[in-house]
Each structure stands twice: as structure tokens, then as C-alpha cells.
TIDREN-145315 format. One record per residue (C-alpha): x, y, z; residue number from 1; chain; residue in three letters. Coordinates in steps of 0.02 Angstrom, whole numbers, padded with zeros to 5 digits. Example, Ala and Ser with C-alpha at 12.3 -4.5 7.8 and 13.67 -1.06 7.14 Angstrom:
<u=00615; v=-00225; w=00390; k=1; c=A; r=ALA>
<u=00684; v=-00053; w=00357; k=2; c=A; r=SER>
***
This chain:
<u=05045; v=04525; w=05689; k=1; c=A; r=UNK>
<u=04861; v=04423; w=05689; k=2; c=A; r=UNK>
<u=04853; v=04258; w=05748; k=3; c=A; r=UNK>
<u=04717; v=04139; w=05677; k=4; c=A; r=UNK>
<u=04647; v=04013; w=05786; k=5; c=A; r=UNK>
<u=04523; v=03879; w=05714; k=6; c=A; r=UNK>
<u=04503; v=03700; w=05738; k=7; c=A; r=UNK>
<u=04562; v=03664; w=05551; k=8; c=A; r=UNK>
<u=04709; v=03544; w=05509; k=9; c=A; r=UNK>
<u=04885; v=03647; w=05537; k=10; c=A; r=UNK>
<u=04986; v=03646; w=05395; k=11; c=A; r=UNK>
<u=05180; v=03637; w=05415; k=12; c=A; r=UNK>
<u=05295; v=03694; w=05276; k=13; c=A; r=UNK>
<u=05413; v=03559; w=05198; k=14; c=A; r=UNK>
<u=05594; v=03619; w=05116; k=15; c=A; r=UNK>
<u=05507; v=03529; w=04952; k=16; c=A; r=UNK>
<u=05373; v=03648; w=04945; k=17; c=A; r=UNK>
<u=05243; v=03530; w=04982; k=18; c=A; r=UNK>
<u=05121; v=03531; w=05160; k=19; c=A; r=UNK>
<u=05125; v=03424; w=05293; k=20; c=A; r=UNK>
<u=04945; v=03412; w=05394; k=21; c=A; r=UNK>
<u=04932; v=03349; w=05539; k=22; c=A; r=UNK>
<u=04736; v=03322; w=05626; k=23; c=A; r=UNK>
<u=04736; v=03357; w=05824; k=24; c=A; r=UNK>
<u=04616; v=03272; w=05912; k=25; c=A; r=UNK>
<u=04544; v=03263; w=06097; k=26; c=A; r=UNK>
<u=04559; v=03092; w=06184; k=27; c=A; r=UNK>
<u=04415; v=03046; w=06303; k=28; c=A; r=UNK>
<u=04491; v=02946; w=06430; k=29; c=A; r=UNK>
<u=04367; v=02845; w=06547; k=30; c=A; r=UNK>
<u=04371; v=02848; w=06750; k=31; c=A; r=UNK>
<u=04429; v=02662; w=06735; k=32; c=A; r=UNK>
<u=04583; v=02701; w=06607; k=33; c=A; r=UNK>
<u=04624; v=02874; w=06718; k=34; c=A; r=UNK>
<u=04634; v=02765; w=06874; k=35; c=A; r=UNK>
<u=04710; v=02622; w=06791; k=36; c=A; r=UNK>
<u=04867; v=02756; w=06736; k=37; c=A; r=UNK>
<u=04877; v=02848; w=06908; k=38; c=A; r=UNK>
<u=04904; v=02694; w=06988; k=39; c=A; r=UNK>
<u=05064; v=02639; w=06887; k=40; c=A; r=UNK>
<u=05133; v=02817; w=06960; k=41; c=A; r=UNK>
<u=05103; v=02756; w=07131; k=42; c=A; r=UNK>
<u=05216; v=02604; w=07114; k=43; c=A; r=UNK>
<u=05374; v=02609; w=07219; k=44; c=A; r=UNK>
<u=05523; v=02665; w=07085; k=45; c=A; r=UNK>
<u=05382; v=02722; w=06948; k=46; c=A; r=UNK>
<u=05435; v=02876; w=06870; k=47; c=A; r=UNK>
<u=05279; v=02996; w=06816; k=48; c=A; r=UNK>
<u=05358; v=03059; w=06647; k=49; c=A; r=UNK>
<u=05383; v=02880; w=06588; k=50; c=A; r=UNK>
<u=05214; v=02823; w=06641; k=51; c=A; r=UNK>
<u=05147; v=02988; w=06536; k=52; c=A; r=UNK>
<u=05243; v=02942; w=06401; k=53; c=A; r=UNK>
<u=05203; v=02755; w=06397; k=54; c=A; r=UNK>
<u=05015; v=02811; w=06372; k=55; c=A; r=UNK>
<u=05043; v=02958; w=06253; k=56; c=A; r=UNK>
<u=04991; v=03082; w=06404; k=57; c=A; r=UNK>
<u=05086; v=03249; w=06454; k=58; c=A; r=UNK>
<u=05149; v=03255; w=06632; k=59; c=A; r=UNK>
<u=05028; v=03397; w=06678; k=60; c=A; r=UNK>
<u=04880; v=03287; w=06622; k=61; c=A; r=UNK>
<u=04918; v=03171; w=06758; k=62; c=A; r=UNK>
<u=04946; v=03296; w=06883; k=63; c=A; r=UNK>
<u=04758; v=03368; w=06849; k=64; c=A; r=UNK>
<u=04689; v=03178; w=06842; k=65; c=A; r=UNK>
<u=04771; v=03164; w=07026; k=66; c=A; r=UNK>
<u=04709; v=03335; w=07085; k=67; c=A; r=UNK>
<u=04530; v=03299; w=07031; k=68; c=A; r=UNK>
<u=04544; v=03112; w=07107; k=69; c=A; r=UNK>
<u=04592; v=03195; w=07267; k=70; c=A; r=UNK>
<u=04471; v=03338; w=07272; k=71; c=A; r=UNK>
<u=04312; v=03206; w=07225; k=72; c=A; r=UNK>
<u=04391; v=03089; w=07379; k=73; c=A; r=UNK>
<u=04382; v=03240; w=07483; k=74; c=A; r=UNK>
<u=04202; v=03296; w=07436; k=75; c=A; r=UNK>
<u=04093; v=03169; w=07527; k=76; c=A; r=UNK>
<u=04099; v=03039; w=07630; k=77; c=A; r=UNK>
<u=04148; v=02854; w=07582; k=78; c=A; r=UNK>
<u=04051; v=02701; w=07669; k=79; c=A; r=UNK>
<u=04149; v=02618; w=07789; k=80; c=A; r=UNK>
<u=04126; v=02438; w=07857; k=81; c=A; r=UNK>
<u=04181; v=02406; w=08012; k=82; c=A; r=UNK>
<u=04249; v=02230; w=08082; k=83; c=A; r=UNK>
<u=04293; v=02167; w=08234; k=84; c=A; r=UNK>
<u=04452; v=02163; w=08295; k=85; c=A; r=UNK>
<u=04519; v=01979; w=08306; k=86; c=A; r=UNK>
<u=04573; v=01913; w=08488; k=87; c=A; r=UNK>
<u=04765; v=01876; w=08399; k=88; c=A; r=UNK>
<u=04792; v=02060; w=08344; k=89; c=A; r=UNK>
<u=04987; v=02075; w=08379; k=90; c=A; r=UNK>
<u=05030; v=02231; w=08485; k=91; c=A; r=UNK>
<u=05110; v=02322; w=08344; k=92; c=A; r=UNK>
<u=04938; v=02335; w=08263; k=93; c=A; r=UNK>
<u=04832; v=02407; w=08398; k=94; c=A; r=UNK>
<u=04757; v=02559; w=08340; k=95; c=A; r=UNK>
<u=04800; v=02525; w=08140; k=96; c=A; r=UNK>
<u=04664; v=02567; w=08039; k=97; c=A; r=UNK>
<u=04631; v=02497; w=07863; k=98; c=A; r=UNK>
<u=04514; v=02557; w=07751; k=99; c=A; r=UNK>
<u=04506; v=02478; w=07575; k=100; c=A; r=UNK>
<u=04406; v=02552; w=07412; k=101; c=A; r=UNK>
<u=04313; v=02471; w=07282; k=102; c=A; r=UNK>
<u=04445; v=02523; w=07161; k=103; c=A; r=UNK>
<u=04568; v=02402; w=07253; k=104; c=A; r=UNK>
<u=04676; v=02556; w=07355; k=105; c=A; r=UNK>
<u=04723; v=02521; w=07549; k=106; c=A; r=UNK>
<u=04753; v=02683; w=07666; k=107; c=A; r=UNK>
<u=04828; v=02630; w=07828; k=108; c=A; r=UNK>
<u=04810; v=02747; w=07972; k=109; c=A; r=UNK>
***
């Protein structure tokens, strides 16, 4: 059985003899949009599938974007600005490192 592949609109059969035509399109998400959607998935209690549904994106796409983001973050150096420690630092904060990114993400070590 031959399966034809083309970029033409797909036609689905209907019971009344007519045909439904679906045109599939590819969306282009900006980096800012991707990052905003990924941030929603990191909110405590967020359900990835619910976020995906809300934005009409598959969960697999979200995980792909997450991998791409991590790969990009691990690919190079990020500028870090060191600030002097305040003398009133609490004892439990000694040795704590806080890195704040331009996109609003904060990493605590």
C-alpha cells in the first residue's frame, strides 16, 4: 500500500458525502514566547500538560524547548557580576551563591 505525502490540505471523509478540508500550519514561536511558556511549567504545582493545552502546544514540544534551553545554557559562559558581601549576612547564608539572569531566572547554590 502506497502512502502519499504532500503539503496539500488533507481531506477527511464525512458521512453525507462531503469533505472537510484541514490546512495544517507550522507556528513560529519567538524565544521570548517559548521562555514565558517554559516559566509557567516551573511554577510550583503547575501541570505541564495543562500549560501545553492552554497554549495549544504538545507536551513533547515543551520538553524539546526545555532541552534546547538547557543545551544553550551549558554551551558557553555567562557573565557573572560579583558583589561584596554585606557584614550583616545571616549565618545560614554564608557560602550561598545567588545568580540572577537577565530573563528573570534566579539560581541559588
